C-alpha positions in Angstrom: -83.7 -81.2 -3.3 -85.7 -78.0 -2.6 -85.8 -78.7 1.1 -82.0 -79.3 1.1 -81.4 -76.0 -0.6 -83.7 -74.2 1.8 -81.8 -75.7 4.8 -78.5 -74.6 3.4 -79.8 -71.0 2.8 -81.4 -71.0 6.3 -78.1 -72.1 8.0 -76.1 -69.5 5.9 -78.5 -66.7 6.9 -78.4 -67.7 10.6 -74.6 -67.6 10.4 -74.4 -64.2 8.8 -77.1 -62.9 11.2 -74.9 -63.8 14.1 -71.9 -62.1 12.7 -69.9 -59.4 14.4 -71.4 -56.6 12.3 -74.9 -57.5 13.4 -73.9 -57.8 17.1 -72.3 -54.3 16.9 -75.4 -52.8 15.4 -77.7 -54.4 18.0 -75.5 -53.1 20.8 -75.0 -49.6 19.4 -76.6 -46.8 21.3 -76.5 -43.0 20.9 -75.1 -40.7 23.6 -77.7 -40.2 26.2 -75.6 -38.4 28.8 -77.8 -36.1 31.0 -80.8 -38.3 30.7 -81.2 -38.5 34.5 -81.9 -34.7 34.6 -84.7 -34.8 32.1 -88.2 -34.6 33.5 -90.3 -37.5 32.2 -93.5 -37.2 34.2 -96.5 -36.2 32.1 -99.6 -34.7 33.5 -102.9 -36.3 32.4 -105.7 -33.7 32.2 -108.0 -36.1 30.4 -107.9 -39.2 28.1 -107.2 -36.8 25.2 -105.0 -34.1 26.8 -101.6 -34.5 28.3 -98.7 -32.1 29.1 -95.1 -32.5 30.1 -93.5 -29.2 31.0 -93.9 -27.1 27.9 -94.7 -30.1 25.7 -98.3 -31.0 24.9 -100.4 -33.8 23.3 -104.1 -33.5 22.7 -106.9 -34.6 20.4 -108.8 -32.1 18.4 -112.5 -32.0 17.4 -111.7 -33.7 14.0 -110.1 -36.7 15.8 -106.5 -35.7 15.0 -103.8 -35.8 17.7 -101.7 -32.6 17.9 -98.3 -32.9 19.5 -96.0 -30.0 20.4 -92.4 -30.8 21.5 -89.3 -28.7 22.0 -85.7 -28.7 23.2 -82.7 -30.9 22.5 -82.9 -34.3 20.8 -83.2 -36.5 23.9 -85.6 -34.1 25.5 -87.8 -34.1 22.4 -87.7 -37.9 22.1 -88.6 -38.4 25.8 -91.4 -35.9 25.6 -92.8 -37.5 22.4 -92.6 -41.0 24.0 -94.0 -40.1 27.4 -96.9 -38.1 26.1 -97.8 -40.5 23.3 -97.1 -43.9 24.9 -100.6 -45.2 24.3 -100.6 -44.1 20.7 -97.2 -45.7 20.1 -98.6 -49.0 21.5 -101.5 -48.8 19.1 -99.2 -48.3 16.1 -96.9 -51.1 17.1 -99.8 -53.5 17.7 -101.2 -52.5 14.2 -97.8 -52.9 12.4 -95.5 -55.3 14.2 -98.4 -57.2 15.7 -99.7 -57.8 12.2 -96.3 -59.2 11.1 -96.2 -61.6 14.1 -99.7 -62.8 13.2 -98.5 -63.9 9.8 -95.5 -65.8 11.2 -96.4 -69.4 11.8 -94.3 -70.1 14.9 -92.0 -68.6 17.5 -89.1 -70.3 15.7 -89.9 -68.5 12.5 -90.3 -65.2 14.3 -86.9 -65.6 15.8 -85.5 -66.5 12.4 -87.2 -63.4 10.9 -85.7 -61.2 13.6 -82.2 -62.4 12.7 -82.8 -61.7 9.0 -84.1 -58.2 9.8 -81.1 -57.6 12.1 -78.7 -58.6 9.4 -80.4 -56.5 6.8 -80.3 -53.5 9.1 -76.7 -54.1 10.3 -75.5 -50.7 9.0 -78.6 -48.7 9.6 -77.2 -47.1 12.8 -74.2 -45.9 10.8 -76.4 -44.0 8.4 -78.8 -42.2 10.7 -77.6 -38.9 12.1 -76.8 -38.9 15.8 -79.4 -36.3 16.6 -82.2 -38.5 15.3 -80.9 -41.7 16.9 -80.9 -39.9 20.2 -84.4 -38.6 19.6 -85.6 -42.1 18.7 -83.9 -43.6 21.8 -85.9 -41.1 23.9 -89.2 -42.3 22.3 -88.2 -45.9 22.6 -88.1 -45.7 26.4 -91.9 -45.7 26.2 -92.4 -48.5 23.6 -94.2 -51.7 24.6 -92.3 -54.8 25.8 -94.7 -57.0 23.9 -92.3 -57.4 21.0 -89.0 -57.7 22.7 -88.6 -61.2 21.4 -88.4 -59.6 17.9 -86.0 -56.7 18.9 -85.4 -54.4 21.9 -87.4 -51.2 21.9 -84.7 -48.8 20.6 -83.6 -51.2 17.9 -87.2 -52.0 16.9 -88.1 -48.3 16.6 -85.0 -47.5 14.6 -85.9 -50.3 12.2 -89.5 -48.9 11.9 -88.1 -45.8 10.4 -86.9 -47.9 7.4 -90.2 -49.8 7.1 -91.4 -47.5 4.3 -88.2 -48.2 2.3 -88.1 -52.0 3.0 -91.8 -52.5 2.2 -91.6 -51.3 -1.4 -88.1 -52.4 -2.0 -88.3 -56.0 -0.9 -91.8 -56.8 -2.0 -92.4 -54.1 -4.6 -95.8 -53.7 -3.2 -96.2 -50.0 -4.1 -97.7 -49.5 -0.6 -96.6 -46.0 -1.1 -98.1 -45.3 -4.6 -98.5 -41.6 -3.9 -99.5 -38.8 -6.2 -98.6 -35.1 -5.7 -98.6 -31.8 -7.6 -97.3 -28.3 -7.2 -98.6 -25.2 -8.9 -97.6 -21.5 -8.8 -97.7 -18.3 -10.8 -100.5 -18.1 -13.3 -101.8 -21.5 -12.3 -103.0 -20.5 -8.8 -105.6 -17.9 -7.9 -103.2 -15.7 -6.0 -100.0 -16.6 -7.9 -98.5 -18.3 -4.8 -97.1 -21.8 -4.5 -99.7 -24.4 -3.8 -98.8 -28.1 -3.2 -101.2 -31.1 -2.8 -100.4 -34.7 -2.1 -101.9 -38.1 -1.2 -99.8 -40.4 1.0 -101.1 -43.8 -0.1 -99.3 -45.8 2.5 -101.5 -48.7 3.7 -100.5 -50.9 6.7 -104.0 -51.9 7.8 -107.1 -50.0 8.9 -105.9 -49.9 12.6 -102.6 -48.3 11.6 -104.3 -45.3 10.1 -106.9 -44.6 12.8 -104.8 -42.4 15.1 -103.2 -39.7 13.0 -100.6 -37.3 14.5 -99.8 -33.7 13.6 -96.4 -32.9 15.1 -95.2 -29.4 15.7 -91.5 -29.4 16.6 -89.4 -26.6 18.0 -85.9 -28.0 18.0 -82.9 -26.6 19.8 -81.2 -26.4 16.4 -82.6 -25.7 12.9 -86.0 -24.5 11.9 -89.3 -25.1 13.6 -91.5 -27.3 11.5 -94.6 -29.5 11.3 -95.0 -33.0 10.0 -98.0 -35.3 9.6 -97.8 -39.1 10.3 -98.2 -41.3 13.4 -96.9 -41.7 16.9 -93.3 -42.9 17.3 -92.4 -41.8 13.7 -89.7 -39.1 14.0 -89.0 -39.2 10.3 -91.0 -37.0 7.9 -93.3 -38.3 5.1 -95.1 -34.9 4.7 -94.2 -31.6 6.3 -93.4 -27.9 6.2 -91.0 -25.7 8.2 -91.3 -22.2 9.4 -89.4 -21.0 6.4 -92.1 -22.2 4.1 -90.1 -25.2 2.8 -92.1 -28.4 2.2 -91.2 -32.1 1.7 -93.3 -35.0 0.5 -92.1 -38.4 -0.7 -93.1 -40.7 -3.6 -91.6 -44.2 -3.9 -89.8 -45.2 -7.1 -88.9 -48.6 -8.6 -86.1 -50.2 -6.7 -84.1 -53.4 -6.9 -83.8 -55.4 -3.7 -81.1 -53.8 -1.6 -78.7 -56.0 0.5 -78.2 -53.6 3.3 -80.2 -50.7 4.9 -78.7 -47.2 4.8 -80.3 -43.9 5.4 -84.2 -44.2 5.5 -85.9 -41.7 3.2 -88.0 -40.4 6.1 -84.8 -39.5 8.0 -83.4 -37.7 5.0 -86.6 -35.7 4.5 -86.7 -34.9 8.2 -83.2 -33.5 8.0 -84.2 -31.4 5.0 -87.2 -30.1 6.8 -85.2 -29.1 9.9 -82.2 -27.6 8.3 -83.1 -26.3 4.8 -84.8 -23.1 3.8 -84.3 -23.2 0.0 -84.2 -25.8 -2.7 -80.5 -25.5 -3.1 -80.0 -26.3 0.6 -82.3 -29.2 0.3 -80.3 -30.6 -2.6 -77.0 -30.3 -0.7 -78.4 -32.3 2.3 -79.8 -35.0 0.0 -76.4 -35.4 -1.7 -74.8 -36.1 1.6 -76.8 -39.1 2.5 -76.6 -42.7 1.1 -80.1 -44.2 0.6 -81.0 -47.8 -0.1 -84.2 -47.4 -2.2 -85.4 -45.1 -5.0 -87.5 -42.1 -4.1 -88.8 -38.8 -5.5 -88.7 -36.0 -2.9 -90.9 -33.1 -3.9 -89.5 -30.0 -2.3 -91.5 -26.8 -2.4 -89.9 -23.5 -1.4 -91.6 -20.2 -0.4 -88.3 -18.4 -1.0 -87.8 -19.9 -4.4 -91.6 -19.7 -5.2 -91.6 -23.1 -6.9 -91.1 -26.8 -6.4 -88.7 -29.4 -7.8 -88.2 -33.1 -7.5 -85.0 -34.5 -5.9 -84.8 -38.0 -7.3 -82.5 -40.3 -5.2 -81.5 -43.9 -5.4 -78.5 -46.0 -4.2 -76.4 -45.3 -7.3 -77.9 -42.3 -8.9 -79.1 -38.7 -8.2 -81.1 -36.3 -10.2 -83.1 -33.1 -9.9 -86.2 -32.5 -12.0 -87.3 -28.9 -12.6 -90.0 -27.9 -15.0 -89.3 -25.2 -17.6 -91.8 -22.8 -19.1 -94.7 -24.1 -17.0 -96.2 -23.4 -13.6 -97.0 -26.9 -12.5 -95.1 -30.0 -11.4 -96.6 -33.5 -11.1 -95.1 -36.5 -9.3 -96.3 -40.1 -9.1 -94.0 -43.1 -8.8 -91.5 -42.8 -11.7 -88.5 -40.6 -12.2 -88.5 -37.7 -14.6 -85.0 -36.2 -14.5 -82.4 -36.7 -17.2 -80.3 -38.7 -14.8 -82.8 -41.6 -15.0 -83.8 -41.3 -18.7 -82.0 -44.6 -19.5 -82.8 -46.4 -16.2 -84.3 -49.8 -17.0 -86.3 -50.1 -13.8 -87.7 -46.7 -14.2 -88.7 -47.4 -17.8 -90.4 -50.6 -16.6 -92.3 -48.8 -13.9 -93.6 -46.3 -16.5 -94.7 -49.1 -18.8 -96.0 -51.7 -16.4 -97.2 -50.0 -13.2 -100.1 -47.6 -12.5 -97.7 -44.6 -12.0 -97.9 -43.1 -15.5 -101.7 -43.5 -15.6 -102.0 -41.4 -12.4 -99.6 -38.9 -13.8 -101.8 -38.5 -16.9 -104.9 -38.3 -14.7 -103.4 -35.6 -12.6 -102.4 -33.7 -15.7 -105.9 -34.0 -17.0 -107.5 -32.7 -13.8 -105.1 -29.8 -13.5 -105.7 -28.8 -17.1 -109.4 -28.5 -16.3 -108.7 -25.8 -13.7 -107.5 -22.4 -14.9 -106.7 -21.3 -11.4 -106.1 -23.5 -8.3 -106.8 -22.9 -4.7 -106.8 -25.2 -1.6 -110.4 -26.2 -2.1 -109.9 -27.2 -5.7 -106.7 -29.0 -4.6 -108.7 -31.1 -2.1 -111.2 -32.0 -4.9 -108.4 -33.2 -7.1 -106.8 -35.3 -4.3 -110.2 -36.9 -3.6 -111.0 -37.8 -7.3 -112.0 -41.4 -7.7 -112.4 -41.7 -11.5 -110.0 -42.7 -14.2 -108.9 -40.9 -17.3 -111.8 -39.0 -19.0 -113.8 -39.6 -15.9 -114.1 -43.3 -16.6 -115.6 -45.4 -13.8 -112.8 -47.7 -12.8 -114.1 -49.0 -9.5 -113.5 -47.9 -5.9 -110.1 -48.8 -4.7 -108.4 -49.0 -8.1 -104.8 -47.9 -7.8 -105.1 -46.1 -11.1 -107.2 -43.5 -9.3 -105.7 -40.5 -7.5 -108.0 -41.4 -4.6 -107.3 -45.1 -4.1 -109.5 -45.3 -1.0 -106.6 -46.4 1.2 -104.5 -43.2 1.8 -103.1 -42.6 5.2 -103.6 -38.9 4.5 -103.9 -36.1 2.1 -102.1 -32.8 2.7 -102.1 -29.3 1.1 -99.5 -26.5 1.6 -99.5 -22.8 0.9 -95.8 -22.3 1.5 -95.6 -18.5 1.2 -98.3 -18.0 3.8 -97.0 -21.0 5.9 -100.5 -22.5 5.9 -101.1 -26.3 5.8 -104.3 -28.4 5.5 -104.2 -32.0 6.8 -107.0 -34.5 6.1 -108.9 -36.3 8.8 -110.5 -39.8 8.6 -111.6 -41.5 6.5 -108.6 -41.6 4.1 -108.2 -38.1 2.5 -112.0 -37.6 2.4 -112.6 -36.2 5.9 -112.4 -32.6 6.8 -109.1 -30.9 6.0 -107.9 -29.1 9.1 -106.0 -25.8 8.6 -103.0 -24.6 10.5 -101.0 -21.4 10.2 -97.5 -22.2 11.4 -96.7 -18.7 12.6 -99.8 -18.7 14.7 -99.4 -22.2 16.0 -95.9 -21.7 17.3 -96.7 -18.4 18.8 -99.5 -20.0 20.8 -97.4 -22.9 21.9 -94.4 -20.8 22.9 -96.7 -18.4 24.8 -97.8 -21.6 26.7 -101.5 -21.1 25.8 -102.4 -24.7 26.4 -106.2 -24.4 26.1 -106.4 -22.4 22.9 -107.4 -24.0 19.6 -104.4 -24.0 17.3 -106.2 -24.9 14.1 -107.5 -22.1 11.9 -111.0 -23.6 11.8 -112.4 -20.9 9.6 -110.1 -22.0 6.8 -111.0 -25.7 7.1 -112.0 -27.6 4.0 -115.3 -29.5 4.4 -115.4 -33.3 4.2 -116.1 -35.0 0.9 -119.9 -35.4 0.6 -119.1 -38.9 -0.8 -118.5 -40.3 2.6 -122.2 -39.8 3.4 -123.4 -41.8 0.4 -124.6 -45.4 0.0 -121.7 -45.9 -2.5 -119.2 -45.2 0.2 -121.0 -47.6 2.6 -121.0 -50.2 -0.2 -117.3 -49.8 -0.6 -116.6 -50.4 3.1 -118.8 -53.5 3.0 -117.0 -54.6 -0.1 -113.6 -54.5 1.6 -114.9 -56.7 4.4 -116.3 -59.2 2.0 -113.2 -59.2 -0.1 -111.1 -60.2 2.9 -113.6 -62.9 3.8 -113.6 -64.4 0.3 -109.8 -64.2 -0.1 -109.3 -65.9 3.2 -111.8 -68.7 2.2 -109.9 -69.1 -1.1 -106.6 -69.4 0.7 -108.0 -72.1 3.0 -110.1 -73.7 0.2 -113.3 -73.1 2.2 -116.7 -72.2 0.8 -118.5 -68.9 0.8 -122.3 -68.5 0.7 -123.7 -67.7 -2.7 -125.5 -64.7 -1.2 -122.2 -63.2 0.0 -120.6 -63.7 -3.4 -123.5 -62.1 -5.2 -123.5 -59.2 -2.8 -119.8 -58.8 -3.2 -120.1 -58.5 -7.0 -122.8 -55.9 -6.7 -121.0 -53.7 -4.3 -118.1 -52.6 -6.6 -119.0 -53.7 -10.1 -116.6 -51.4 -12.0 -113.5 -52.7 -10.3 -111.5 -55.5 -12.0 -110.4 -57.0 -8.7 -114.0 -57.8 -7.8 -114.1 -60.4 -10.6 -110.6 -61.5 -10.1 -111.2 -62.4 -6.5 -114.4 -64.3 -7.5 -112.5 -66.0 -10.3 -109.8 -67.3 -8.0 -112.4 -68.5 -5.5 -114.2 -70.6 -8.1 -110.9 -71.8 -9.5 -109.9 -73.2 -6.1 -113.4 -74.8 -5.8 -112.6 -76.5 -9.2 -115.6 -74.7 -10.8 -113.6 -73.8 -13.8 -116.4 -72.6 -16.1 -117.6 -70.1 -13.4 -114.0 -69.1 -12.8 -113.4 -68.5 -16.6 -116.5 -66.2 -16.7 -115.2 -64.1 -13.9 -111.6 -63.9 -15.2 -113.0 -62.7 -18.6 -115.1 -60.1 -16.8 -112.0 -58.9 -14.9 -110.0 -58.6 -18.2 -112.7 -56.2 -19.6 -112.3 -53.7 -16.8 -109.5 -51.1 -16.2 -106.9 -53.5 -14.9 -104.3 -51.8 -12.7 -100.9 -53.1 -14.0 -99.4 -55.1 -16.8 -98.4 -57.9 -14.4 -102.1 -58.0 -13.3 -103.2 -58.3 -17.0 -100.8 -61.1 -17.5 -102.0 -63.0 -14.4 -105.6 -62.8 -15.6 -104.6 -64.1 -19.0 -102.7 -66.9 -17.3 -105.8 -67.9 -15.3 -108.0 -67.8 -18.4 -105.7 -70.2 -20.2 -105.5 -72.5 -17.2 -109.3 -72.5 -16.9 -109.7 -73.4 -20.6 -107.3 -76.3 -20.2 -109.1 -77.6 -17.1 -112.5 -77.4 -18.9 
């Protein structure tokens, strides 16, 4: 019966995937008139330094790639693609390549591509023409390795909605970020200070080559954003007017059709807004398909607010009678006060716990500065400094962040973290100085304000950090063996337990391993140990209790 139902659903999805709407979306292209007059030839000065007319890509001493692009949308896209083609290939291999690895056959991959095409059938109608044109320019330098999944332009357009689709369809909270803003009496100089962790994890390879983009568009404001090659949307950024954007995922129901990706919306705000009011007006114009909190900081307004968007609701959260704003992964505005999904997220996820921890750490600092902000973003402990294990999602530093970033909006200064996670050196940039140097065509000068850099977290030089990296490797090994019902050496299991003893998942992984091995007494011991640690979410607690009951029945 189940196989019959599956076949019916399969045939139905194939039918809708081949519908007229899907065909139109796959064939749609932006206006690329004049493309033949655009110079595409980059000059290679070294393996870490390229130029294309006034555009430039190079790697700095901290291992971060710095990209400067200017001009009209198609010119910018082509420059970004031509200069960064190798980096784009690395990102696609890490992200799309990982997906294809998980797909059991060519037939399933073809089926998956049809489902994705159907899901994104209206995506092109909800992305501004400017950004579609820019993405098209980039896509001319994308790899042909994944053309069986989708053509380069379509594939790269889809990629801009990957953030949204990931947490909406699977509710993975791959973007379980935490951020804060402080101003007035809460900072050492009274100026607006913003810090955030972008806890997006798509594999270790995906996060290796980070990209700081400085864009001088033909229209709108000059701005910077931090992300990865091929990504023209914004997840963290600041413009020359001192307006900043960062995004935090909220609880969403499964959408049936893609609309405007959040990163495209925040890119538009970054490029065209200079005040909070202007940012709100832009956000109101766009239809989104997931729930998201957008923290907008403004040098002109000297404060920050949260713009909370979802497919059927819109709210703005502004704090009163206080000089700090905290954001995790639940909504706080009155518009969502009765939202059932938001209430569930507060009750069952790790969002409110991180909110409380951020509140606790901010309360311990009378005055904040960028160095103190970095310490907060790197904090690995739980409430009241409890040891909750490395990698616990209840920590602000979950040991998986793509990056941390700090803004001083009124001075137009930004600090971006280097590897690993948000614990490497924070590299400082002054936007006024950066754009002056690029516009003056001073290719060889260092654009980072090195004297303002924040030193790396000493933790990365410790044995505890090395233990955690070894723990991650062993965790994958044991989980893979559990999935295939293979055995793991006792020495490896004992080492695994010793490497991260305060983390509930350590014992949960070992419990599942022994359960699959039908060693129910050993499994029960580990599941009980897991239950005594700081477990991440309510569903996790329920799952552990379920295994404990199953073990007792088996025994």
